[in-house]
DOTIDO-585067 format. One record per atom (N, C-alpha, C): atom name; x, y, z; residue number from 1. Coordinates in Angstrom, 3 decimals. Each point is the difference from the previous one (the first is absolute). Last residue first. Layout:
atom:x:y:z:nr
CA:X:Y:Z:NUM $
...
***
This chain:
atom:x:y:z:nr
N:21.305:74.926:-47.076:109 $
CA:0.483:-0.679:-1.134:109 $
C:0.106:0.686:-0.890:109 $
N:-0.084:1.032:4.631:108 $
CA:1.119:-0.628:-0.174:108 $
C:-0.301:-1.024:-1.786:108 $
N:-2.698:3.646:2.442:107 $
CA:1.703:0.415:-0.758:107 $
C:0.787:-1.112:-0.320:107 $
N:-4.622:-1.399:1.426:106 $
CA:0.308:1.215:-1.620:106 $
C:1.346:0.187:0.315:106 $
N:-0.294:-3.339:3.163:105 $
CA:-0.415:1.428:0.040:105 $
C:0.045:-0.142:-1.301:105 $
N:-0.294:-5.008:2.786:104 $
CA:0.395:0.957:-1.711:104 $
C:-1.019:1.629:0.677:104 $
N:2.057:-3.971:3.790:103 $
CA:-1.418:1.022:-0.795:103 $
C:0.134:0.579:-0.378:103 $
N:2.751:-4.716:1.153:102 $
CA:-0.440:1.174:0.106:102 $
C:-1.091:0.944:-0.173:102 $
N:1.111:-4.768:-1.014:101 $
CA:1.037:1.197:-1.375:101 $
C:-0.598:1.445:1.005:101 $
N:-0.816:-3.651:3.360:100 $
CA:0.750:-1.006:-1.301:100 $
C:0.023:1.136:-1.296:100 $
N:-2.876:1.517:4.052:99 $
CA:1.179:-0.616:0.510:99 $
C:1.291:-0.899:-1.136:99 $
N:-4.609:1.289:-1.705:98 $
CA:0.939:1.412:0.723:98 $
C:1.218:-0.754:0.607:98 $
N:-2.746:-3.008:-0.883:97 $
CA:0.289:0.511:-2.037:97 $
C:0.967:0.955:1.409:97 $
N:-1.512:-3.153:3.463:96 $
CA:0.127:0.743:-0.207:96 $
C:0.407:1.088:-1.588:96 $
N:-0.466:-4.598:2.689:95 $
CA:1.222:0.151:-0.121:95 $
C:-1.117:2.103:-0.918:95 $
N:-2.445:-3.845:3.592:94 $
CA:0.524:-0.165:-1.225:94 $
C:0.904:0.611:-0.429:94 $
N:-0.880:-1.867:4.356:93 $
CA:-0.668:0.810:-0.247:93 $
C:0.934:0.152:-1.887:93 $
N:1.336:-3.032:2.819:92 $
CA:-1.429:0.069:0.094:92 $
C:-0.228:0.714:-0.243:92 $
N:3.693:-2.827:-2.379:91 $
CA:-0.336:0.662:0.362:91 $
C:-1.507:0.009:0.945:91 $
N:1.767:-3.101:-3.326:90 $
CA:1.029:1.377:0.467:90 $
C:0.138:1.036:1.130:90 $
N:-3.888:-4.329:-0.814:89 $
CA:2.263:-0.510:0.184:89 $
C:0.672:1.368:-0.005:89 $
N:-5.973:0.675:-0.329:88 $
CA:1.693:0.115:-0.044:88 $
C:0.861:-1.223:0.995:88 $
N:-5.698:1.510:-0.523:87 $
CA:1.294:-1.024:0.174:87 $
C:1.002:0.380:-0.536:87 $
N:-5.477:1.631:0.949:86 $
CA:1.059:0.062:-0.610:86 $
C:1.279:-0.550:0.525:86 $
N:-3.831:0.371:2.103:85 $
CA:-0.907:-1.083:-1.068:85 $
C:1.210:0.695:-0.990:85 $
N:0.248:2.798:3.465:84 $
CA:-0.103:-0.510:0.763:84 $
C:0.159:-1.288:-1.556:84 $
N:0.175:4.804:-0.168:83 $
CA:-0.867:-0.989:-0.350:83 $
C:0.137:-1.079:0.433:83 $
N:2.377:3.230:1.866:82 $
CA:-1.160:0.870:0.035:82 $
C:-1.255:-0.784:-0.976:82 $
N:4.488:-1.911:1.315:81 $
CA:-1.224:0.595:1.763:81 $
C:-1.046:0.220:-0.775:81 $
N:2.860:-3.491:-3.367:80 $
CA:0.044:1.208:0.734:80 $
C:-1.444:0.461:0.972:80 $
N:3.387:-4.655:0.592:79 $
CA:-1.173:1.283:-0.938:79 $
C:0.317:0.938:-0.143:79 $
N:3.543:-4.461:0.169:78 $
CA:-0.364:1.807:-0.002:78 $
C:-1.222:0.361:-0.011:78 $
N:3.535:-4.480:0.305:77 $
CA:-1.136:0.079:-0.817:77 $
C:-0.236:1.505:0.504:77 $
N:3.028:-2.810:1.803:76 $
CA:0.456:0.300:-1.129:76 $
C:-0.480:1.056:-0.811:76 $
N:-1.218:-2.403:3.885:75 $
CA:0.159:0.854:0.009:75 $
C:0.786:0.995:-0.579:75 $
N:-4.210:-3.762:0.159:74 $
CA:1.414:-0.212:-0.771:74 $
C:0.986:1.545:0.525:74 $
N:-4.466:-1.073:0.411:73 $
CA:0.454:-0.919:1.338:73 $
C:1.603:0.502:-0.813:73 $
N:-3.786:2.265:-1.859:72 $
CA:-0.398:-0.514:1.258:72 $
C:1.608:-0.458:0.851:72 $
N:-1.565:-0.969:-4.511:71 $
CA:1.047:1.513:-0.859:71 $
C:0.220:0.172:3.034:71 $
N:-2.205:-4.169:-1.607:70 $
CA:1.624:-0.382:-0.243:70 $
C:0.577:2.244:0.177:70 $
N:-4.399:-0.763:0.983:69 $
CA:0.349:-0.183:1.283:69 $
C:1.303:-0.233:-0.574:69 $
N:-2.357:1.118:-3.788:68 $
CA:0.145:0.920:1.290:68 $
C:0.349:0.418:1.236:68 $
N:-0.890:-3.702:-3.534:67 $
CA:1.288:0.601:-0.774:67 $
C:-0.040:1.520:1.707:67 $
N:-2.853:-3.430:0.179:66 $
CA:0.844:-0.275:1.002:66 $
C:1.377:0.211:-0.885:66 $
N:-4.440:1.973:-0.413:65 $
CA:0.109:-0.691:1.401:65 $
C:1.017:0.005:0.112:65 $
N:-1.344:0.056:-4.641:64 $
CA:0.100:1.255:0.512:64 $
C:-0.044:-0.113:1.692:64 $
N:1.292:-4.060:-4.023:63 $
CA:-0.480:0.723:0.855:63 $
C:-0.567:1.717:1.062:63 $
N:4.198:-2.335:-3.498:62 $
CA:-0.946:0.426:1.268:62 $
C:-1.060:-0.310:0.583:62 $
N:2.787:0.346:-4.351:61 $
CA:-0.948:-0.461:-0.085:61 $
C:-0.460:-0.725:1.421:61 $
N:3.329:3.496:-1.793:60 $
CA:0.545:-1.065:0.067:60 $
C:-0.717:-0.988:0.765:60 $
N:-1.336:4.387:-2.401:59 $
CA:1.408:-0.701:0.205:59 $
C:0.482:-1.393:0.106:59 $
N:-4.504:2.162:1.200:58 $
CA:0.488:-0.126:-1.413:58 $
C:1.076:-0.892:-0.146:58 $
N:-0.358:2.200:3.525:57 $
CA:-1.265:-1.639:0.428:57 $
C:0.652:-0.012:-1.600:57 $
N:1.859:4.195:1.024:56 $
CA:0.720:-1.955:-0.028:56 $
C:-0.468:-1.123:0.197:56 $
N:-2.865:3.426:-1.411:55 $
CA:1.302:0.359:-0.813:55 $
C:1.251:-1.357:0.170:55 $
N:-3.475:1.633:2.957:54 $
CA:-0.590:-0.761:-1.040:54 $
C:1.341:-0.001:-0.929:54 $
N:1.019:2.695:3.721:53 $
CA:-0.324:-0.857:0.476:53 $
C:-0.255:-1.659:-1.484:53 $
N:2.289:4.574:-0.941:52 $
CA:-1.102:-0.211:0.395:52 $
C:0.477:-1.026:0.706:52 $
N:4.372:2.186:-0.936:51 $
CA:-1.560:-0.133:-0.765:51 $
C:-0.762:-0.191:1.360:51 $
N:4.847:2.627:-0.823:50 $
CA:-1.113:-0.714:0.836:50 $
C:-1.567:-0.395:-0.463:50 $
N:4.792:1.933:-2.040:49 $
CA:0.489:-0.607:0.975:49 $
C:-1.530:-0.241:1.034:49 $
N:0.080:2.476:-3.776:48 $
CA:0.888:-0.286:-0.531:48 $
C:0.184:-1.883:1.221:48 $
N:-0.895:5.881:-0.413:47 $
CA:-1.491:-1.149:-0.074:47 $
C:0.636:-1.829:-0.781:47 $
N:3.944:2.309:0.907:46 $
CA:-0.862:0.911:0.392:46 $
C:-1.008:-0.626:-0.751:46 $
N:3.358:-3.419:0.988:45 $
CA:0.238:1.576:-0.251:45 $
C:-0.976:0.787:-0.869:45 $
N:2.260:-4.878:1.600:44 $
CA:-0.216:1.115:0.864:44 $
C:0.481:1.157:-0.636:44 $
N:-2.759:-4.122:-1.698:43 $
CA:1.134:0.154:0.316:43 $
C:0.381:0.909:0.324:43 $
N:-3.287:-4.440:-0.884:42 $
CA:0.454:1.547:0.345:42 $
C:0.999:0.629:-1.088:42 $
N:-1.618:-4.945:0.294:41 $
CA:-0.681:1.192:-0.838:41 $
C:-0.073:0.997:-0.036:41 $
N:3.397:-3.409:1.712:40 $
CA:-0.168:-0.294:-1.366:40 $
C:-0.876:1.157:-0.241:40 $
N:-0.096:-0.609:4.181:39 $
CA:1.358:0.444:0.082:39 $
C:0.082:0.115:-1.850:39 $
N:-4.347:-2.207:1.900:38 $
CA:0.297:2.272:0.456:38 $
C:1.755:0.677:-0.508:38 $
N:-1.118:-4.517:0.194:37 $
CA:-1.146:0.095:-0.935:37 $
C:0.435:1.297:-0.615:37 $
N:2.267:-2.249:3.915:36 $
CA:1.004:0.020:-1.956:36 $
C:-1.145:0.341:-1.104:36 $
N:-1.398:-0.118:4.831:35 $
CA:1.033:0.886:-0.662:35 $
C:0.113:0.491:-0.786:35 $
N:-3.497:-3.261:0.733:34 $
CA:-0.696:1.732:-0.047:34 $
C:1.671:0.748:-0.141:34 $
N:0.279:-4.441:0.474:33 $
CA:-0.298:-0.034:-0.866:33 $
C:-0.330:1.602:-0.249:33 $
N:1.216:-1.549:4.123:32 $
CA:1.312:-0.336:-1.148:32 $
C:-0.763:1.085:-1.229:32 $
N:-2.545:-0.944:3.757:31 $
CA:0.655:1.246:-0.003:31 $
C:1.248:-0.347:-1.320:31 $
N:-3.045:-3.019:0.164:30 $
CA:-0.204:0.639:-0.997:30 $
C:0.341:1.678:0.665:30 $
N:1.782:-4.174:1.713:29 $
CA:0.158:0.159:-1.501:29 $
C:-0.432:1.156:-0.454:29 $
N:-0.248:-1.205:4.241:28 $
CA:1.311:1.109:-0.584:28 $
C:-0.184:-0.141:-0.899:28 $
N:-4.013:-1.546:2.250:27 $
CA:-0.012:1.463:-0.636:27 $
C:1.798:0.971:0.195:27 $
N:-0.613:-5.165:-0.113:26 $
CA:-1.047:0.632:-0.952:26 $
C:-0.463:1.486:0.355:26 $
N:2.262:-2.479:3.221:25 $
CA:1.618:-0.371:-1.497:25 $
C:-1.966:0.972:-1.236:25 $
N:-1.606:-0.490:4.194:24 $
CA:1.477:0.872:0.071:24 $
C:1.402:0.521:-1.179:24 $
N:-4.388:-3.795:-0.166:23 $
CA:-0.197:1.941:0.146:23 $
C:0.895:0.940:-0.135:23 $
N:0.370:-4.750:0.541:22 $
CA:-0.202:0.065:-0.901:22 $
C:-0.101:1.460:-0.216:22 $
N:0.932:-1.060:4.076:21 $
CA:1.334:0.103:-1.142:21 $
C:-0.494:0.366:-1.267:21 $
N:-3.537:-0.711:3.675:20 $
CA:1.251:0.605:0.167:20 $
C:0.707:0.795:-1.198:20 $
N:-2.369:-4.241:0.167:19 $
CA:-0.531:1.604:-0.571:19 $
C:0.539:0.556:0.120:19 $
N:1.874:-2.796:2.284:18 $
CA:0.159:0.066:-1.889:18 $
C:-0.802:0.235:-0.800:18 $
N:-0.359:-0.349:4.871:17 $
CA:1.571:0.831:-0.300:17 $
C:0.197:-0.151:-1.463:17 $
N:-4.510:-2.043:1.749:16 $
CA:0.728:1.199:0.291:16 $
C:1.510:0.720:-0.882:16 $
N:-0.906:-4.514:0.765:15 $
CA:-0.550:0.211:-1.197:15 $
C:0.022:2.316:-0.284:15 $
N:2.031:-3.372:3.451:14 $
CA:0.384:0.679:-1.239:14 $
C:-0.392:0.702:-1.163:14 $
N:-2.669:-0.788:4.002:13 $
CA:1.371:0.804:-0.081:13 $
C:1.239:0.734:-1.212:13 $
N:-3.906:-3.537:0.307:12 $
CA:-0.516:1.878:0.093:12 $
C:1.742:1.063:0.359:12 $
N:1.278:-4.853:0.816:11 $
CA:-0.921:-0.074:-1.330:11 $
C:-0.365:1.347:-0.500:11 $
N:1.258:-1.137:3.959:10 $
CA:0.904:0.313:-0.476:10 $
C:0.012:-0.204:-1.480:10 $
N:-3.926:-0.971:3.238:9 $
CA:1.107:1.886:-0.140:9 $
C:0.857:0.177:-0.641:9 $
N:-1.726:-4.423:0.371:8 $
CA:-1.363:1.548:-1.374:8 $
C:0.623:0.665:0.375:8 $
N:2.805:-3.324:1.763:7 $
CA:-0.354:0.269:-1.091:7 $
C:-0.475:0.576:-0.886:7 $
N:-0.723:-0.675:5.372:6 $
CA:1.546:0.470:-0.884:6 $
C:0.038:-0.186:-1.290:6 $
N:-3.513:-1.805:0.793:5 $
CA:-0.572:1.745:1.248:5 $
C:1.833:0.280:-1.062:5 $
N:-0.791:-4.453:0.428:4 $
CA:-0.513:0.716:-1.313:4 $
C:0.307:1.165:-0.321:4 $
N:2.274:-2.115:3.867:3 $
CA:0.567:-0.325:-1.290:3 $
C:-1.027:0.698:-0.787:3 $
N:-1.179:-0.918:3.686:2 $
CA:0.091:1.671:0.425:2 $
C:0.904:0.078:-1.781:2 $
N:-2.451:-4.320:0.840:1 $
CA:-0.977:1.506:-0.335:1 $
C:0.914:1.168:-0.013:1 $
***
């Protein structure tokens, strides 16, 4: 009787552990997939560094909730604070075009 209970408890722990490990592996794979997609489909240029979550979902083939979770968990992926559905691997805030090229003045033309 006691041996049967021990077998059931050990079996339950193994199933629980296997499920946790499977979920952890899936999350890590999702994070890597999103990071690689962002790295290859965005550039560190004004208006090209951030993309919205729908573009990430289309590009990676992940459902919205898994793509969002991957973005939130991965420390290499930044969210744009003013638009919480825009993500980047380059920087938190998009670079201003004026920072890149400077302000053009009529006298400079």
